[in-house]
C-alpha positions, 0 to 999 in steps of 0.5 A: 500500500502507498504512503498515501493509501495508508494516510487515507486509511488512518483518516477513515479509521478516525472518522466517527459518527457525525451530526451538528446542532445549528449553534456556533461554538463559543469564541472562548472554547476554540483551541489553538493547536501546533504541530510538534515540529512547528510546521502549522497551526490550527484552531480547533473546537473544544474537546480532547485533541487526540495527538498522534505522531504516526509513522507508518511501517514501511513508508517514507513520511511522518504524519502529525494527525489531530482529531476533536470529535464533538460526539454530543454534536456529532461533528469531527474535525481532523487536521494532518500534516505530512512531510513526503520524499521527492519520489512521492509525486509531491513536487507536482502538487496538483496531480498529487492532490488530484489523487488524494481526492480520488482516494478520498471519493472512493470511501464515500459509499456512493457519494461524491465530491460536489465541488472542488476549488483550486487556489493558493494560500501562503505560498501553497497550492490548495484544493477545498472539496466538498461532498455528501455521503448518505446524510453526512457533509463532508469537507476537504482542504489540502495545501501542498508547499515543498514537500508537505501536505496539510489536510483538514477534514470536516464531517457533519450533518447535511448543510454544515460544511460552510457552517461558521465553525467549519469555515473557522476551522478551514480558515485558521490554517497557518503554515510556517515559512 
């Protein structure tokens, strides 16, 4: 299995049951999470941040993954940063990201991405993809800069991928220079 495939398996394994009430979380409840190597920061909602340093056996990359599951609201926020070797295809960011989106979409159980927007931010190539799987809104934002990929995921009930909490999470990503 490829490094990207193992990364996708880890993300899929982290996914939990989802649904969100309409209320935005309070300002004071958000927390800033910084990766161990200082490569990125992101704001995450209240909840236990599960910080896992993962080095997949037999794969040439290191990943820092953080998960907040708001079980009472049935929403999951995940951020992951990974550094890949040159031969991983990351030197062609758009192709690398297209492969990642295809791999994620295969896990939708009949769902699909309903919108994909390409852009640039903080010197990185970015993609913001939204989709639906059953009664779950999915949103994925990926930024690739150099050998590093930063992935933010949101899963929640229908029509919540653009909620104020989801937008705050996605817009808070800061990539170190």
